[in-house]
One Martini backbone bead per residue (centre of mass of N, CA, C, O) as a GRO file, in nm:
protein
  117
    1UNK     BB    1  -3.237   1.170   1.803
    2UNK     BB    2  -3.345   0.884   1.698
    3UNK     BB    3  -3.278   0.550   1.713
    4UNK     BB    4  -3.387   0.498   1.399
    5UNK     BB    5  -3.176   0.696   1.312
    6UNK     BB    6  -2.939   0.801   1.100
    7UNK     BB    7  -2.592   0.890   1.123
    8UNK     BB    8  -2.494   1.095   0.873
    9UNK     BB    9  -2.178   1.147   0.718
   10UNK     BB   10  -2.042   1.394   0.524
   11UNK     BB   11  -1.767   1.346   0.305
   12UNK     BB   12  -1.553   1.524   0.155
   13UNK     BB   13  -1.383   1.551  -0.141
   14UNK     BB   14  -1.066   1.541  -0.273
   15UNK     BB   15  -0.856   1.685  -0.488
   16UNK     BB   16  -0.644   1.527  -0.746
   17UNK     BB   17  -0.325   1.533  -0.892
   18UNK     BB   18  -0.195   1.308  -1.141
   19UNK     BB   19   0.148   1.225  -1.215
   20UNK     BB   20   0.241   0.998  -1.476
   21UNK     BB   21   0.544   0.791  -1.523
   22UNK     BB   22   0.710   0.607  -1.732
   23UNK     BB   23   1.016   0.434  -1.727
   24UNK     BB   24   0.939   0.284  -2.006
   25UNK     BB   25   0.836   0.145  -2.302
   26UNK     BB   26   0.774  -0.142  -2.208
   27UNK     BB   27   0.576  -0.063  -1.976
   28UNK     BB   28   0.387   0.104  -2.148
   29UNK     BB   29   0.289  -0.120  -2.336
   30UNK     BB   30   0.183  -0.311  -2.116
   31UNK     BB   31  -0.017  -0.111  -1.991
   32UNK     BB   32  -0.183  -0.058  -2.256
   33UNK     BB   33  -0.281  -0.343  -2.291
   34UNK     BB   34  -0.447  -0.344  -2.028
   35UNK     BB   35  -0.610  -0.086  -2.073
   36UNK     BB   36  -0.762  -0.168  -2.328
   37UNK     BB   37  -0.902  -0.410  -2.206
   38UNK     BB   38  -1.036  -0.257  -1.961
   39UNK     BB   39  -1.192  -0.054  -2.131
   40UNK     BB   40  -1.359  -0.260  -2.310
   41UNK     BB   41  -1.478  -0.431  -2.044
   42UNK     BB   42  -1.531  -0.193  -1.801
   43UNK     BB   43  -1.322  -0.168  -1.563
   44UNK     BB   44  -1.256   0.131  -1.564
   45UNK     BB   45  -1.538   0.245  -1.514
   46UNK     BB   46  -1.575   0.098  -1.242
   47UNK     BB   47  -1.307   0.220  -1.096
   48UNK     BB   48  -1.372   0.541  -1.156
   49UNK     BB   49  -1.653   0.481  -0.978
   50UNK     BB   50  -1.729   0.553  -0.646
   51UNK     BB   51  -1.816   0.649  -0.330
   52UNK     BB   52  -1.478   0.739  -0.281
   53UNK     BB   53  -1.432   0.763  -0.607
   54UNK     BB   54  -1.322   0.991  -0.887
   55UNK     BB   55  -1.274   1.017  -1.223
   56UNK     BB   56  -1.262   1.306  -1.418
   57UNK     BB   57  -0.969   1.280  -1.564
   58UNK     BB   58  -0.777   1.150  -1.854
   59UNK     BB   59  -0.453   1.206  -1.991
   60UNK     BB   60  -0.243   1.158  -2.282
   61UNK     BB   61   0.134   1.129  -2.339
   62UNK     BB   62   0.290   0.895  -2.515
   63UNK     BB   63   0.557   1.042  -2.607
   64UNK     BB   64   0.625   1.087  -2.279
   65UNK     BB   65   0.505   0.874  -2.080
   66UNK     BB   66   0.217   1.017  -1.997
   67UNK     BB   67  -0.016   1.077  -1.719
   68UNK     BB   68  -0.312   1.276  -1.645
   69UNK     BB   69  -0.503   1.332  -1.340
   70UNK     BB   70  -0.840   1.386  -1.218
   71UNK     BB   71  -0.944   1.349  -0.879
   72UNK     BB   72  -1.162   1.210  -0.627
   73UNK     BB   73  -1.124   1.169  -0.263
   74UNK     BB   74  -1.164   1.076   0.065
   75UNK     BB   75  -0.871   0.935   0.055
   76UNK     BB   76  -0.563   0.781   0.033
   77UNK     BB   77  -0.680   0.495   0.004
   78UNK     BB   78  -0.816   0.538  -0.277
   79UNK     BB   79  -0.562   0.608  -0.425
   80UNK     BB   80  -0.416   0.348  -0.372
   81UNK     BB   81  -0.626   0.146  -0.486
   82UNK     BB   82  -0.616   0.263  -0.781
   83UNK     BB   83  -0.284   0.294  -0.840
   84UNK     BB   84  -0.097   0.062  -0.723
   85UNK     BB   85  -0.120  -0.163  -0.942
   86UNK     BB   86   0.026   0.000  -1.165
   87UNK     BB   87   0.291   0.044  -1.015
   88UNK     BB   88   0.359  -0.256  -0.951
   89UNK     BB   89   0.352  -0.361  -1.257
   90UNK     BB   90   0.509  -0.079  -1.412
   91UNK     BB   91   0.671   0.152  -1.246
   92UNK     BB   92   0.509   0.401  -1.196
   93UNK     BB   93   0.545   0.732  -1.160
   94UNK     BB   94   0.393   0.916  -0.879
   95UNK     BB   95   0.218   1.230  -0.842
   96UNK     BB   96   0.050   1.400  -0.571
   97UNK     BB   97  -0.194   1.675  -0.574
   98UNK     BB   98  -0.358   1.888  -0.401
   99UNK     BB   99  -0.663   2.045  -0.507
  100UNK     BB  100  -0.863   2.326  -0.628
  101UNK     BB  101  -1.121   2.502  -0.708
  102UNK     BB  102  -1.247   2.790  -0.821
  103UNK     BB  103  -1.456   2.829  -0.597
  104UNK     BB  104  -1.258   2.793  -0.367
  105UNK     BB  105  -1.077   3.029  -0.434
  106UNK     BB  106  -1.289   3.243  -0.397
  107UNK     BB  107  -1.378   3.177  -0.108
  108UNK     BB  108  -1.097   3.188   0.032
  109UNK     BB  109  -1.025   3.483  -0.059
  110UNK     BB  110  -1.256   3.629   0.070
  111UNK     BB  111  -1.170   3.553   0.356
  112UNK     BB  112  -0.887   3.671   0.344
  113UNK     BB  113  -0.965   3.968   0.273
  114UNK     BB  114  -1.115   4.017   0.540
  115UNK     BB  115  -0.857   3.981   0.726
  116UNK     BB  116  -0.687   4.216   0.576
  117UNK     BB  117  -0.897   4.471   0.510
   0.00000   0.00000   0.00000
């Protein structure tokens, strides 16, 4: 490699499933007031996609006080940066699970089946 060439390392992003539960209706209402404002002024769209983080989908079950998200992130730092303000402001309980895609399942199991014979 020449001195003037950049050594770029591509870091794959991990998929995460986020299961978020509001502690009570009061905090849920306050959070949705902020969410509506942030959605309409474009803040959500801006924070949902960066070089190191992408929100793939977010679905709401308001009757259960629950939000489920699928996102991809370069590291736990990006997960923290995206979700921690909501947890700190509204006491939302959050569980994060690393998950893999269908293609990964196929690829990983093909490798596994080769080793099993």
